TORRODREN-933033 format. One line per field, with one value per atom (N, C-alpha, C, O): residue number from 0; residue in three letters; atom name; x, y, z. Coordinates in pm, whole numbers, plus 50000, padded with zeros to 5 digits. Example, Ala and Ser with C-alpha at 12.3 -4.5 7.8 and 13.67 -1.06 7.14 Angstrom:
seq	(0,0,0,0,1,1,1,1);
type	(ALA,ALA,ALA,ALA,SER,SER,SER,SER);
atom	(N,CA,C,O,N,CA,C,O);
east	(51319,51230,51320,51424,51285,51367,51290,51341);
north	(49431,49550,49670,49668,49775,49894,50003,50114);
up	(50780,50780,50780,50846,50708,50714,50787,50804);
This chain:
seq	(0,0,0,0,1,1,1,1,2,2,2,2,3,3,3,3,4,4,4,4,5,5,5,5,6,6,6,6,7,7,7,7,8,8,8,8,9,9,9,9,10,10,10,10,11,11,11,11,12,12,12,12,13,13,13,13,14,14,14,14,15,15,15,15,16,16,16,16,17,17,17,17,18,18,18,18,19,19,19,19,20,20,20,20,21,21,21,21,22,22,22,22,23,23,23,23,24,24,24,24,25,25,25,25,26,26,26,26,27,27,27,27,28,28,28,28,29,29,29,29,30,30,30,30,31,31,31,31,32,32,32,32,33,33,33,33,34,34,34,34,35,35,35,35,36,36,36,36,37,37,37,37,38,38,38,38,39,39,39,39,40,40,40,40,41,41,41,41,42,42,42,42,43,43,43,43,44,44,44,44,45,45,45,45,46,46,46,46,47,47,47,47,48,48,48,48,49,49,49,49,50,50,50,50,51,51,51,51,52,52,52,52,53,53,53,53,54,54,54,54,55,55,55,55,56,56,56,56,57,57,57,57,58,58,58,58,59,59,59,59,60,60,60,60,61,61,61,61,62,62,62,62,63,63,63,63,64,64,64,64,65,65,65,65,66,66,66,66,67,67,67,67,68,68,68,68,69,69,69,69,70,70,70,70,71,71,71,71,72,72,72,72,73,73,73,73,74,74,74,74,75,75,75,75,76,76,76,76,77,77,77,77,78,78,78,78,79,79,79,79,80,80,80,80,81,81,81,81,82,82,82,82,83,83,83,83,84,84,84,84,85,85,85,85,86,86,86,86,87,87,87,87,88,88,88,88,89,89,89,89,90,90,90,90,91,91,91,91,92,92,92,92,93,93,93,93,94,94,94,94,95,95,95,95,96,96,96,96,97,97,97,97,98,98,98,98,99,99,99,99,100,100,100,100,101,101,101,101,102,102,102,102,103,103,103,103,104,104,104,104,105,105,105,105,106,106,106,106,107,107,107,107,108,108,108,108,109,109,109,109,110,110,110,110,111,111,111,111,112,112,112,112,113,113,113,113,114,114,114,114,115,115,115,115,116,116,116,116,117,117,117,117,118,118,118,118,119,119,119,119,120,120,120,120,121,121,121,121,122,122,122,122,123,123,123,123,124,124,124,124,125,125,125,125,126,126,126,126,127,127,127,127);
type	(UNK,UNK,UNK,UNK,UNK,UNK,UNK,UNK,UNK,UNK,UNK,UNK,UNK,UNK,UNK,UNK,UNK,UNK,UNK,UNK,UNK,UNK,UNK,UNK,UNK,UNK,UNK,UNK,UNK,UNK,UNK,UNK,UNK,UNK,UNK,UNK,UNK,UNK,UNK,UNK,UNK,UNK,UNK,UNK,UNK,UNK,UNK,UNK,UNK,UNK,UNK,UNK,UNK,UNK,UNK,UNK,UNK,UNK,UNK,UNK,UNK,UNK,UNK,UNK,UNK,UNK,UNK,UNK,UNK,UNK,UNK,UNK,UNK,UNK,UNK,UNK,UNK,UNK,UNK,UNK,UNK,UNK,UNK,UNK,UNK,UNK,UNK,UNK,UNK,UNK,UNK,UNK,UNK,UNK,UNK,UNK,UNK,UNK,UNK,UNK,UNK,UNK,UNK,UNK,UNK,UNK,UNK,UNK,UNK,UNK,UNK,UNK,UNK,UNK,UNK,UNK,UNK,UNK,UNK,UNK,UNK,UNK,UNK,UNK,UNK,UNK,UNK,UNK,UNK,UNK,UNK,UNK,UNK,UNK,UNK,UNK,UNK,UNK,UNK,UNK,UNK,UNK,UNK,UNK,UNK,UNK,UNK,UNK,UNK,UNK,UNK,UNK,UNK,UNK,UNK,UNK,UNK,UNK,UNK,UNK,UNK,UNK,UNK,UNK,UNK,UNK,UNK,UNK,UNK,UNK,UNK,UNK,UNK,UNK,UNK,UNK,UNK,UNK,UNK,UNK,UNK,UNK,UNK,UNK,UNK,UNK,UNK,UNK,UNK,UNK,UNK,UNK,UNK,UNK,UNK,UNK,UNK,UNK,UNK,UNK,UNK,UNK,UNK,UNK,UNK,UNK,UNK,UNK,UNK,UNK,UNK,UNK,UNK,UNK,UNK,UNK,UNK,UNK,UNK,UNK,UNK,UNK,UNK,UNK,UNK,UNK,UNK,UNK,UNK,UNK,UNK,UNK,UNK,UNK,UNK,UNK,UNK,UNK,UNK,UNK,UNK,UNK,UNK,UNK,UNK,UNK,UNK,UNK,UNK,UNK,UNK,UNK,UNK,UNK,UNK,UNK,UNK,UNK,UNK,UNK,UNK,UNK,UNK,UNK,UNK,UNK,UNK,UNK,UNK,UNK,UNK,UNK,UNK,UNK,UNK,UNK,UNK,UNK,UNK,UNK,UNK,UNK,UNK,UNK,UNK,UNK,UNK,UNK,UNK,UNK,UNK,UNK,UNK,UNK,UNK,UNK,UNK,UNK,UNK,UNK,UNK,UNK,UNK,UNK,UNK,UNK,UNK,UNK,UNK,UNK,UNK,UNK,UNK,UNK,UNK,UNK,UNK,UNK,UNK,UNK,UNK,UNK,UNK,UNK,UNK,UNK,UNK,UNK,UNK,UNK,UNK,UNK,UNK,UNK,UNK,UNK,UNK,UNK,UNK,UNK,UNK,UNK,UNK,UNK,UNK,UNK,UNK,UNK,UNK,UNK,UNK,UNK,UNK,UNK,UNK,UNK,UNK,UNK,UNK,UNK,UNK,UNK,UNK,UNK,UNK,UNK,UNK,UNK,UNK,UNK,UNK,UNK,UNK,UNK,UNK,UNK,UNK,UNK,UNK,UNK,UNK,UNK,UNK,UNK,UNK,UNK,UNK,UNK,UNK,UNK,UNK,UNK,UNK,UNK,UNK,UNK,UNK,UNK,UNK,UNK,UNK,UNK,UNK,UNK,UNK,UNK,UNK,UNK,UNK,UNK,UNK,UNK,UNK,UNK,UNK,UNK,UNK,UNK,UNK,UNK,UNK,UNK,UNK,UNK,UNK,UNK,UNK,UNK,UNK,UNK,UNK,UNK,UNK,UNK,UNK,UNK,UNK,UNK,UNK,UNK,UNK,UNK,UNK,UNK,UNK,UNK,UNK,UNK,UNK,UNK,UNK,UNK,UNK,UNK,UNK,UNK,UNK,UNK,UNK,UNK,UNK,UNK,UNK,UNK,UNK,UNK,UNK,UNK,UNK,UNK,UNK,UNK,UNK,UNK,UNK,UNK,UNK,UNK,UNK,UNK,UNK,UNK,UNK,UNK,UNK,UNK,UNK,UNK,UNK,UNK,UNK,UNK,UNK,UNK,UNK,UNK,UNK,UNK,UNK,UNK,UNK,UNK,UNK,UNK,UNK,UNK,UNK,UNK,UNK,UNK,UNK,UNK);
atom	(N,CA,C,O,N,CA,C,O,N,CA,C,O,N,CA,C,O,N,CA,C,O,N,CA,C,O,N,CA,C,O,N,CA,C,O,N,CA,C,O,N,CA,C,O,N,CA,C,O,N,CA,C,O,N,CA,C,O,N,CA,C,O,N,CA,C,O,N,CA,C,O,N,CA,C,O,N,CA,C,O,N,CA,C,O,N,CA,C,O,N,CA,C,O,N,CA,C,O,N,CA,C,O,N,CA,C,O,N,CA,C,O,N,CA,C,O,N,CA,C,O,N,CA,C,O,N,CA,C,O,N,CA,C,O,N,CA,C,O,N,CA,C,O,N,CA,C,O,N,CA,C,O,N,CA,C,O,N,CA,C,O,N,CA,C,O,N,CA,C,O,N,CA,C,O,N,CA,C,O,N,CA,C,O,N,CA,C,O,N,CA,C,O,N,CA,C,O,N,CA,C,O,N,CA,C,O,N,CA,C,O,N,CA,C,O,N,CA,C,O,N,CA,C,O,N,CA,C,O,N,CA,C,O,N,CA,C,O,N,CA,C,O,N,CA,C,O,N,CA,C,O,N,CA,C,O,N,CA,C,O,N,CA,C,O,N,CA,C,O,N,CA,C,O,N,CA,C,O,N,CA,C,O,N,CA,C,O,N,CA,C,O,N,CA,C,O,N,CA,C,O,N,CA,C,O,N,CA,C,O,N,CA,C,O,N,CA,C,O,N,CA,C,O,N,CA,C,O,N,CA,C,O,N,CA,C,O,N,CA,C,O,N,CA,C,O,N,CA,C,O,N,CA,C,O,N,CA,C,O,N,CA,C,O,N,CA,C,O,N,CA,C,O,N,CA,C,O,N,CA,C,O,N,CA,C,O,N,CA,C,O,N,CA,C,O,N,CA,C,O,N,CA,C,O,N,CA,C,O,N,CA,C,O,N,CA,C,O,N,CA,C,O,N,CA,C,O,N,CA,C,O,N,CA,C,O,N,CA,C,O,N,CA,C,O,N,CA,C,O,N,CA,C,O,N,CA,C,O,N,CA,C,O,N,CA,C,O,N,CA,C,O,N,CA,C,O,N,CA,C,O,N,CA,C,O,N,CA,C,O,N,CA,C,O,N,CA,C,O,N,CA,C,O,N,CA,C,O,N,CA,C,O,N,CA,C,O,N,CA,C,O,N,CA,C,O,N,CA,C,O,N,CA,C,O,N,CA,C,O,N,CA,C,O,N,CA,C,O,N,CA,C,O,N,CA,C,O,N,CA,C,O,N,CA,C,O,N,CA,C,O,N,CA,C,O);
east	(51153,51055,50932,50874,50892,50772,50787,50693,50906,50930,50917,50860,50970,50960,50813,50775,50731,50589,50522,50443,50553,50496,50531,50445,50657,50703,50634,50604,50608,50543,50392,50324,50338,50195,50109,49987,50170,50095,50069,50158,49949,49917,49933,49859,50028,50055,49981,49975,49928,49860,49932,49991,49926,49988,49877,49802,49869,49775,49857,49914,49863,49947,49900,49780,49993,49963,49949,50018,49859,49840,49895,49878,49961,50010,49900,49854,49857,49751,49795,49885,49730,49756,49631,49521,49648,49531,49494,49558,49390,49337,49439,49432,49534,49634,49757,49854,49753,49863,49974,50074,49956,50056,50037,49924,50148,50143,50139,50213,50050,50036,50022,50001,50033,50010,49888,49873,49802,49686,49684,49738,49621,49609,49482,49434,49429,49312,49349,49262,49476,49520,49459,49422,49447,49388,49244,49205,49166,49027,49017,48938,49096,49093,49134,49074,49234,49279,49169,49143,49105,48999,48882,48831,48840,48730,48768,48688,48890,48936,48939,48902,48983,48992,48852,48829,48760,48624,48558,48493,48575,48519,48575,48501,48705,48768,48712,48683,48698,48645,48504,48468,48424,48285,48273,48192,48354,48347,48419,48381,48522,48601,48594,48692,48483,48470,48567,48586,48629,48726,48858,48938,48882,49005,48984,48896,49065,49049,49143,49117,49253,49355,49387,49410,49389,49429,49554,49559,49653,49775,49771,49773,49766,49761,49902,49961,49956,50091,50083,50105,50052,50044,50046,50001,50098,50096,50004,50003,49928,49843,49720,49642,49705,49592,49457,49353,49458,49333,49265,49146,49338,49282,49220,49181,49211,49154,49012,48977,48930,48791,48786,48704,48872,48879,48915,48851,49016,49062,48953,48930,48886,48781,48662,48597,48632,48524,48561,48479,48684,48728,48721,48673,48768,48772,48635,48592,48567,48445,48320,48235,48307,48185,48201,48105,48325,48345,48422,48441,48468,48535,48670,48708,48742,48870,48986,48977,49093,49218,49291,49298,49344,49414,49553,49568,49653,49791,49838,49823,49894,49950,50098,50173,50141,50281,50335,50276,50448,50505,50647,50700,50707,50845,50847,50767,50939,50948,50955,51028,50877,50876,50773,50752,50709,50610,50471,50381,50454,50326,50253,50309,50129,50048,50019,49967,50051,50018,49868,49826,49786,49641,49594,49502,49658,49623,49657,49580,49774,49816,49720,49683,49680,49586,49453,49392,49408,49282,49292,49196,49408,49427,49458,49413,49533,49573,49701,49755,49752,49875,49955,49899,50088,50173,50292,50337,50343,50461,50551,50519,50665,50755,50840,50886,50858,50935,51064,51064,51173,51303,51371,51393,51403,51466,51598,51611,51694,51823,51810,51749,51867,51865,51939,52036,51892,51958,51994,51944,52080,52117,51996,51985,51904,51783,51700,51651,51684,51609,51671,51600,51802,51871,51850,51828,51857,51837,51696,51677,51598,51459,51441,51377,51498,51488,51553,51497,51668,51737,51654,51642,51595,51512,51390,51355,51325,51208,51248,51180,51358,51407,51438,51404,51503,51537,51410,51400,51312,51185,51116,51069,51110,51045,51118,51054,51251,51328,51308,51302,51298,51275,51136,51119,51037,50899,50884,50794,50969,50955,51028,51014,51106,51176,51076,50980,51098,51007,51027,51138,50917,50924,51001,50986,51082,51160,51093,51142);
north	(49105,49183,49100,49112,49014,48932,48842,48826,48783,48697,48776,48727,48897,48982,49009,49007,49035,49060,48934,48942,48818,48693,48669,48632,48689,48667,48763,48728,48885,48986,48965,49037,48868,48839,48912,48915,48971,49039,48943,48867,48946,48863,48949,49045,48913,48990,48928,48805,49012,48966,49024,49132,48953,49001,49026,48935,49150,49185,49231,49340,49149,49185,49314,49343,49388,49509,49473,49384,49543,49524,49645,49759,49619,49726,49760,49673,49887,49931,50057,50128,50082,50204,50289,50243,50416,50503,50561,50531,50643,50696,50780,50790,50841,50924,50843,50900,50712,50627,50609,50543,50667,50652,50521,50478,50457,50331,50357,50440,50285,50298,50159,50060,50157,50032,50052,50156,49951,49957,49832,49727,49845,49734,49753,49865,49644,49648,49646,49629,49663,49651,49759,49730,49882,49989,49956,49971,49912,49878,49763,49769,49659,49544,49584,49537,49669,49714,49793,49772,49884,49965,49878,49899,49782,49694,49611,49595,49557,49477,49559,49510,49683,49769,49801,49792,49838,49869,49744,49751,49630,49505,49476,49437,49494,49470,49566,49525,49692,49791,49757,49778,49704,49670,49540,49529,49442,49311,49311,49237,49394,49399,49538,49613,49574,49707,49731,49845,49624,49639,49698,49744,49699,49759,49910,49958,49983,50128,50206,50323,50144,50215,50137,50016,50207,50151,50222,50345,50146,50203,50171,50055,50275,50260,50277,50384,50172,50176,50219,50139,50344,50402,50553,50609,50618,50763,50815,50935,50727,50758,50839,50794,50956,51042,50985,51037,50880,50814,50752,50720,50737,50678,50781,50746,50907,51010,50974,50986,50931,50896,50779,50779,50680,50568,50617,50579,50702,50755,50837,50822,50923,51005,50920,50952,50813,50722,50654,50646,50604,50540,50637,50601,50758,50856,50912,50908,50965,51041,50957,50991,50849,50767,50651,50611,50596,50479,50508,50420,50633,50674,50608,50589,50574,50506,50605,50709,50571,50645,50590,50468,50680,50638,50702,50822,50619,50664,50629,50515,50726,50703,50673,50754,50556,50515,50510,50447,50576,50576,50625,50674,50611,50653,50804,50857,50875,51020,51060,51001,51161,51210,51143,51185,51037,50967,50967,50897,51045,51049,51179,51288,51167,51283,51365,51310,51494,51579,51583,51594,51575,51576,51450,51455,51336,51211,51219,51177,51274,51291,51385,51359,51493,51587,51519,51544,51433,51362,51266,51251,51202,51107,51178,51135,51285,51357,51306,51370,51193,51137,51070,51017,51074,51006,50943,50991,50837,50768,50743,50663,50812,50796,50670,50640,50598,50473,50495,50531,50471,50480,50345,50295,50286,50154,50161,50230,50090,50080,49983,49877,50016,49921,49793,49797,49681,49555,49482,49516,49382,49302,49226,49203,49189,49117,49207,49163,49335,49430,49442,49441,49454,49467,49341,49351,49224,49099,49089,49042,49133,49130,49224,49188,49342,49439,49384,49397,49323,49263,49150,49140,49066,48955,49006,48952,49109,49166,49225,49204,49299,49360,49253,49268,49146,49036,48974,48948,48949,48891,48980,48930,49109,49201,49203,49201,49206,49208,49081,49086,48967,48841,48841,48795,48891,48892,48989,48971,49089,49190,49148,49213,49040,48995,48943,48875,48977,48925,48773,48722,48705,48560,48533,48607,48430,48395,48281,48236);
up	(50290,50365,50397,50505,50304,50325,50447,50525,50463,50579,50708,50805,50709,50827,50862,50979,50760,50783,50839,50933,50782,50829,50976,51056,51010,51147,51243,51357,51197,51282,51292,51366,51217,51226,51124,51138,51023,50918,50804,50765,50750,50635,50510,50490,50428,50306,50188,50175,50102,49982,49861,49869,49751,49628,49526,49490,49479,49374,49255,49257,49150,49035,48967,48962,48917,48841,48694,48643,48626,48483,48410,48453,48301,48215,48116,48041,48114,48024,47950,47994,47840,47762,47769,47738,47811,47822,47686,47586,47683,47557,47480,47357,47552,47484,47443,47392,47464,47422,47525,47498,47642,47749,47822,47849,47853,47925,48076,48127,48145,48290,48350,48281,48482,48555,48645,48709,48649,48737,48825,48789,48939,49033,49114,49132,49163,49248,49396,49482,49427,49565,49655,49769,49606,49688,49726,49842,49629,49655,49755,49850,49735,49826,49967,50064,49978,50110,50180,50299,50109,50169,50217,50327,50135,50174,50296,50388,50297,50412,50540,50647,50530,50649,50703,50824,50616,50661,50719,50823,50653,50707,50846,50936,50863,50992,51097,51209,51061,51156,51199,51315,51109,51142,51220,51312,51183,51249,51384,51475,51397,51520,51583,51576,51643,51702,51818,51860,51869,51977,51930,52012,51799,51746,51740,51668,51815,51822,51735,51705,51692,51613,51486,51490,51375,51247,51198,51197,51158,51100,50951,50911,50870,50725,50671,50682,50612,50556,50410,50319,50390,50257,50269,50369,50168,50165,50057,50029,49996,49881,49924,50008,49867,49905,49862,49902,49781,49746,49868,49863,49978,50099,50194,50305,50153,50240,50281,50398,50188,50220,50318,50410,50300,50394,50534,50632,50541,50670,50738,50857,50662,50724,50767,50867,50694,50734,50866,50957,50875,50999,51117,51224,51097,51208,51241,51357,51141,51167,51185,51267,51113,51123,51220,51286,51229,51312,51440,51523,51457,51580,51605,51720,51499,51512,51505,51440,51572,51560,51438,51419,51354,51233,51230,51251,51205,51192,51052,51007,50984,50851,50865,50920,50816,50822,50679,50591,50659,50525,50523,50622,50407,50385,50365,50288,50432,50416,50268,50189,50234,50096,50008,49894,50058,49976,50039,49992,50144,50214,50182,50196,50139,50106,50232,50330,50231,50346,50374,50489,50268,50284,50357,50439,50328,50396,50544,50629,50573,50713,50785,50900,50719,50780,50810,50914,50718,50739,50858,50935,50874,50984,51115,51221,51107,51227,51290,51380,51242,51297,51186,51089,51202,51105,51175,51279,51116,51166,51046,50958,51042,50929,50947,51057,50838,50840,50764,50647,50832,50766,50778,50888,50664,50662,50589,50487,50640,50573,50456,50471,50342,50230,50270,50345,50217,50247,50118,50011,50131,50015,49960,49840,50050,50007,49917,49813,49956,49873,49735,49634,49729,49601,49516,49396,49579,49506,49450,49338,49526,49479,49360,49262,49369,49259,49133,49024,49146,49031,48972,48850,49057,49009,48933,48828,48985,48918,48784,48683,48782,48658,48554,48437,48596,48504,48449,48329,48535,48493,48389,48287,48416,48323,48189,48083,48192,48068,47987,47864,48053,47982,47920,47807,47991,47941,47822,47740,47813,47706,47579,47476,47585,47464,47362,47398,47235,47132,47117,47132,47088,47065,46937,46839,46937,46817,46745,46641);
């Protein structure tokens, strides 16, 4: 998928997730990717006023404030793009537009998932 994004002219960034334990002892994953994405989008909107439409490739309702800022304060058109079943209806309502993405699974996707799973399993082994 990364190669496809590169060829299409998208710059992809990797923000590693951290495994943390909350106060109740539950394990969670955290990442700074949402914050970085929001800051990059607002910076782009301010520096490039000629861009009239933003397509947000996320269904996370945490982006509602970002979407409403783009629409209401900066006068931008916002389209929410995401996989069916994973897009927040509230986020779509805030944007006013949505574009559902349906992709066929590929062998490359399966290979990436297997590689990630193998990496995680190796990292979780106790040191001998």
